[in-house]
Each structure stands twice: as structure tokens, then as C-alpha cells.
N, C-alpha and C positions, 0 to 999 in steps of 0.2 A: 430253078434249082432249090426246091423246097426242103426245109428241114422239119422233121418231125420230133415232138416230144411226148413219151408216153409215161402216164402216172396210172398206176391201180392201186387197190387198197388192200391187197393181201397176196397170196401167193400164186398170182397169176391163172386163177381159174382150176387149179389142181386141188384134189382133196388133201386136206391135211388135219393133223390135230396140234393142239398148242396147249402148252402147261402155263398157268399163271405164276408169273416171277416178278420180283421187285423192279425188273427192267421195263422201261416204257417202249416207247415207239422207236423203231429202228430208222436207219438213214433212208434216203432216197436218190435217184438217179435220173439224169437226162441223157440221151445218147443221140449221135448224129451219124448218118452213113448213107451207102448208096444202094445197098441191096435189100432192105427190109422188105417183106412181104406183107399184104393186107391180111391173110391168115394169122400172122404172128400178132397183129393189132387187134384182130378178132378175138383170140385168146384173152387178150387184156381187157376188152369190152364186154366179155361175158362174166368177167370176174366181178363178185358182189360181196364176198366174205371179208369181213374187218379182221384186221391182224396187226400186231406190232411190226409193222412193215418197212423195210428200207426203200426208200423212194428214189426211182431211177428215171431221170429225164433223157430221152434219146432223141438225137437229131438224126432222122432218116429220111432220106430223099425219096420222093415219088408217092407218098401215102398222105391220105387226109385224114388225120385223126387228131381230135384236140379235146382240151378239159383238164382240169386238175381236181383231184379229190381232196387234197389235204388241206385246202386253204390258200395254198400259194399259188399265184396266176401270172406274177410279173415276167418270170422266165418265159412262160409261154407266149404271153402278149409281145415281148420284145422280139422273139424269133419268129413269131408270126408278121411281126411288123416289117422285116426286112425280108420277107419272102419265103421262110421256111415255115412248116406246119409242126405244131407241138404236140407231142403225146407223152404219157407219164406211166410209170410202172412201180409198184411197192413189191419188197421182196423180204420175207421172214427169215430170222436166223434159225439155223439148225434144220431147215427145209431142203430136201434132198432135189436138186433142180436137175432136169433132164433135159437132153438137147432136143429142140424143136426144128432147128434148121441147120444140119449138118452140111448141106451144100454151100453156105455162106463161107464167102473168101476173103471179106474185108477185114483189115486189120483194125485193132481196137485201141482207143486211148479213153482213159477214165480220168477225169478232173475232180479234185475233192476241194471244197472251200475250207476256210478258216472259222474261228470261233465267233459266234454271234451273228453269223453270215449265212447265205444261201447260195443256190445256184445263180441268183440274181447277179451276183459280184463278178461274174464273167462277162457280162453284156453290157457294159455301159459305154464303150467308145464306138462300138459298130462293126461292122463285117470286115473292115479293112485292117483292124487293129486286135479286137478280142480274139484271144486265143481258141475258143470252140470252133469258130468258123474256119481257121487256117488249116487245120488237119482235115476237117471235113472236106473242104474244096479239093484236097489232094486225095481223096478216096478212102479215107478212115472213118470207121464208126466212132463217134466221140459221145462219151456219155458224162453227165453231169451229176455228181452225188450231191445230196442233201441230209445232214446228220440229223439224228434224233432231235425232235424238240423244236426245230424251225416250222414256219407255215406250211412247208410241204411234208412234214413228217411228224404228224400229230395223231396218227392212227394206232390203235392197240387193239388186241384181239377181246380183252376184257376190261381194260382201264380208261378212265376217262382223264384228261388233263387237269381238270377241276375238281371233280368230285372224288378223285383218287391221287391228289396229287403227291401225297407223301410217298406213293408208291411209283407213280408215272415219272416223277423228276428225281428218283433215287439212282443217278447215273452220273458219270463223267465221262471224259474222252476215253477212259479205259474200255467201257464197254462198247464205244463207237468202233474202236480198234478191233476188239476182241469178237464181238458179235456183229455189228453192222457192215462194217467194210467187207468182211469174208462173204457175206450174205449178198452184196452187191456184186462182188467179184463172179461168184458161182453163179447168180442170175444171168450175167453178162455173157460168160463164157458157154453158158448152156444155150443162150439165145443165139450167139453169132457162130457156134461151133468152132471157137478158137481155143487152144490150149492154154495161152497167155496173153497178157495185154501190157500196154505202156500206161504208166501211172505219173501224173502229176499232181502234187499236193502243196497247196498254199498255206502257209503258218500252221495251223492245227491241223491241215490235210497231210503234212507230213508227219507230225507227231502220231497220229492214229494208225498211220502205215508202219511206223516203227513199233507200235504197241502190238500190232498183228503180227510182225516179223519175229518178235522177240517171245511172243508167247505161244504162236502157232507156226513154228518155222517152216512147216510142211508148205505154207503157201508162198514161200520163196520163189518157188518153180512156177508160179502163175503170174509173175512179173518179167517182163522183157526188160524194161528200162524203168528207174525210179527217178524222178528229179523232184527235188524240194525247193520251193521258193519261200524265203524268208521263215525257214522252219522254227516253230516256238518249242524246242525241246528243253535245251539247258536254258536258264533263264536269270543267271544271277546277276548279270550286267545290264538288265534291261532299265531303260529310264522311264519310270512311270511316276505319275503325280502324287506320291505317296511319299512321305518322310521317311528315309532309309531305316531309321531306328525303329520305327512302327512296323515295320513289315514282319519281324520276328512275333510280336505280340497279336497282331492283327488276325492272323490264321488262327490262332487259339481263341480268341474272342468269337469270331464267326464260327467256328465249329462247336463252342457250346450254345451259342444262339440257335444254330440248326438243329442241335440235339433237342431243344426245347421247343422250337417252332415248327421243326420238321422240314423236309426237301420241298422245294417248291420251284417255280420258275422264277427268273431274275432277268433284268435287262430287257423287259418287255416294252419299254416306253416306245420303241421306234414302230410299233404297230398301232400306236393310239392315234385317233383323229386329231387330239391337239399337236402332238408332235408332228404329224404330216402337215398340218397348217403352218406350224412353226418353221418347218423346212422351206415351204414356199416363201414364207415372210422373210426368213434370213438368207435364203439361196437364190431365190428366183431372180429372174432378169431384173436388174437394177435396183436389186435389194440393197438397202443401206447398210445391213448387218453382215454382209458376205465377209468381210475381212476380220470380224470378230468370230464367225464360225471356223474359218481356216486358222485362226489363232489357236482356238481350243482343239481342233483336230491336229494341228502340229504339235501341242503338248502331250498328245497321246501317241501319235503314230511317227512322229518326226519332222523335222523342218520341211516346209513346203519350198521348192524352188520356185523363185520367182519367174522362171521360164515355162514352168507347167501351166498349161492352159486348162485348169480345173472348171472355168467358168460355165462352160458348157453343160458339163455333167454334174455339176455342184448340186442340183436339186435331188438328182437320182443316187447320188453319193449319201445324201442325208436320208433320203427315204429307203436306202437299201440296209442301214445298219443303225443300231443293232437290232436283231430280230428274235432275241430271247435266248436263255441257256438254263441249264439247271444251276443252282445256286452251290450245288455240290461240286459241280464241273468248275465254277469260277473259284471255288474254295482249293481245289486241287492245283489249279494254276498258281495260287497264292502260295501253296506250299512248295511248288516248284522253284518260286523265286525266294523264298525264305530260307530254304535248306539246302540249296545248291545241288540239286541231284536229280536222276530221272528215276522217280519211285512211284510205286503205286500209292494210291490214298493212305493218308495217315488218319484213323480214326480217333486219334486225340489221347489215347490212354492205352498202356501195355495190355490192359485186360481186353479192350476192344479189339485191338489188333491181333492178340493172340486168338481169339474167337474167329476172326476172319481170315488170317493168314497162317495160323500156326506158329507165328513168331510175334514177339512183343514189338518189332517196328515193322514198318511196311518194306517188302522186299524191293531190291532195285530192277529195273528191266535189264536184262543182260544183254547188251549191244554186241557182244563178241560171238551171240548166236546168229547175228546176221551176217549171211553170206554173199548177199547181193552188193553189187556196186551201185552206188547212190551219189547222183549229181547234186551240190548244194548250192543254190545262187543266193547271196547275201549282199548287203550293203553295210558301208562303215557309218551311216547316220540313220539308220533304222532302230528306233527307240524300242521297239517290241520284240526284235530278233537280233540281239547284239553281235556285232562281228566277233568279239572275243568268245561268245557263246556258241556260234555256229563253228567257229575253227576247232573249239573244246569237241564237239560232236564229230567233226571230221577227223579228228585224231583217235577217237574211240571206235569208230566204224572199221570193219575189216577192209573195206574198199571204199574209198570217196573221193570224188573230185570237186574240188571248191572252184566256185566262179563267182569272183568279185564283180559287181556291177561297176561299169566306168563313169560314175556319176559322183560329183562333190556332194550332192543332196539328194537323196533317194530314199523316201520313207517306206513305212511299212504298206500304206496303200499304193504307192507306186508300182508295186509288183503285179497289180492288177489294173491299175488306172492311169499310169503315165502317159503322156502324149508320145513318149519314146517307147513305150513298152514292147512294140513290136520288133523293132530293131535291136533293141537292147537285151530282150529276154525272150519273147516268143519265137523269133527266129532261130535262136540257139537251141531252145528246146526241141522246135520241130527238126532241126537239122540233126540233132542226137537221135531223134526217133526214126529219121529216114537212114541214117548211116547205120542203125542198127538192123533195119529191114533189109538193107542192101547187102550188107556184110553177114549178116546172121550170127555176128557176135555183138556183145554190147559192153560198154562200160571199161573197167580198168583191165589192164592185161598184166 
């Protein structure tokens, strides 16, 4: 039962034109399913044009295509290691995708990772636990998205991440939601012949979906179900290792520094050879410093339950994050924490905001415009997605179902890595997807 992942570098072999914009590479996807054909993957293989492309990884049974063009290979290696064949696809924003396989009948699930992560985050526990494999084994096409800027999504039609960094890295999660996510969705639906799909967003993956639904509400019809795990939208109550009194001034200082220094990649140490060697030293079998790494991790993500068996996956956890982000993206998150709202990026002065938005203050995202029902999974002990903030999000959505994880200690990483994640989270997610397909109605009534 092989799984294929497909990555390509531009608009999947079709002719297109692109304009140079300050926005860099777009996101990417990985997919899983039963009915992909060789001809579809041949189209991907013929594609050689570079573009600011959203990378898709598709798990498709029955075909043998491999390789990753964006620099990331771990997702492909892990899927291949358990009997699936990886293939990758990139998708350009504003490109009109046309259906290539109208005879496909498989239902589609799209999984989107969180901040500084990649599609690798879904693949640490194995086939019996990790979310991508479970719906795939039930016959769904499963696609794994990769946000712009991570190792899978660093292609652009004109810009280089280093030589043109002030332009390439001029983005936040707003661009991921407004440009990248819809390009992924459009590609998937064109490839599979479906009208809509199921969406699961972890952490920032929920945030970018709300950006899409509030700014381009017509995409609401392209979602069957929306399920967010540990969503990082409202962030007033998060517990971060920063003195609370500093949070209001930190964003201002960083904004002035970025104005002077320019936009660039940040949190890149996870890809360095030194860091990878440190992961082995700190987290490998028998490593003396394992408790120290878990202590630091717990300060950021939340308390680690003593019953969790992180030992087996600890080296992969360490090696999987962080994988880089834009410093503007990080500053946008700090603004959410400091100013207690769900707002567009604040450029730091009334004059700059006026030029960007036509207002002296950044506009809020209008959650009342979201008509879809959304399931929110959360924990009382998650430092990065506080229960109070998730409940506030639930109140402001037109239709929301809140699902509290039944564990005394369940941190931000447990939503993808806990030894109990299948029974506590993944099975309920898949059940909701299956119920929708069986009843042809979803969510709230």
C-alpha cells in the first residue's frame, strides 16, 4: 500500500505568466490517496519552470515517483520508509488550474502544519498513529501543505531567498492565508475532480484558514469540514518565556529594527549542522542531557506529561523544529500577543498603516464573515494556545464546536506527537470527516 508524495517547482507544466511582487515563495502540499494515475505525475515531472509556488505533498497509492525540489526531503524519506512512495507538487497563486482527472472519486483531506514547521511534523509516530496515514488507509486522498519559507517552499519565479531577502521574506501568515492556501486548494480540487475538501489545521494552520475565510469568503464553499487543533489566533493568555511587561514594547523595538535591517529569515538554526549534531548529543539514545531538552521544550510548549513516551521520537522532534520563518511573521505573532486582537500587521506608525490599509490602524479580521462550522480542539495546559483564547475564538465564530482534550497535561506538541494522540485526537477528527461523508451534512445544526 504505497504512498506517493509529489513536489514540483511551478504551475504543474502549464504555461503561465507571473508578476514580480514583494511576496516570496508560496506554500507546498503532500497528498495521499488511492486513484492517482501515472499521467498526472508525468505532468509534474515535465514541469521545469520556477515560480513562487505552494508545495503540495500527495500520498497517492500505486505510483512510483520520488524526489523533492525545494530542499526538503524528510517527509519523503519517512513516507517511503513505511512503504509509501513520495511525490511533490508546487502551486502558484493567481494561477487558474484546470481539472486533469475529472473521473476521480476519492474524497480529499488537507493537513496544514504550524509556525516554523513543515509537513515533517505529521510523521514522527508511525503509520498506526500519525494522522496522514489513517484517512489514507480509509480511501481518502490526503495532502500535506508546506508554508512559504520552509525547506519545501523556497522557490520563487524571480526572487532568491538570500540575494533578494528583503523582498522574499516580506510576508507574514496573512500572505499564507490570502495567497498560498487558496492556491493549494485550487490545485488539489483541480487534480482530484472534487468540489470541496476536508481541512485540518494545526496551530498556525488554523490561523491561515481563518485569514482565507475572512478575506476571501467565497472559499468557504470549498470546505466540507474545518477542524483546528491548538489554534493560535487570539493569543492574549499564552504563557511564553518573556516578562509580560516587555511584550508591549518588544514589538515596537523589533519593528524599528526590521525597518532598519530589512525583512529576513529567522529561527533558522534548526537547519544548521551544529544544531543537528546538538540534537543527537542532547536527545539521542542514552543522552545525558535529554531531561534538559525536555525542560526547555516544556517552558515553550507546555508541561510534558511524565507518562508520555517522547524518548523514541525525541531526536526527530529536535531535528524537525524550528525550520525557519520570516521575521515579519514572528513580529505579527508578537503583535497578536501584545494587543489582544486578530488584526492585520501593524506597520508601526499611522502614516505607514494609512499607506498600506487606508486606515491609521491595521484592520481586524472579520470573524462574523465566516459561515462555516469549525471544530476547535484545545487543552487546558497548552502554553501556546491558551484555553481562554480558544474559548474566545469559539464565541466569536458564527458556528463552532469546542472539544477539550481529556488530559491533565497536554502541551502544544502533544497535538501531533503524544503517544495518546490517535485515540484522543486523530480518531475524533476522522470520525467527524466520516460522519460528514455519510450524512452529507457537516458540523453544527
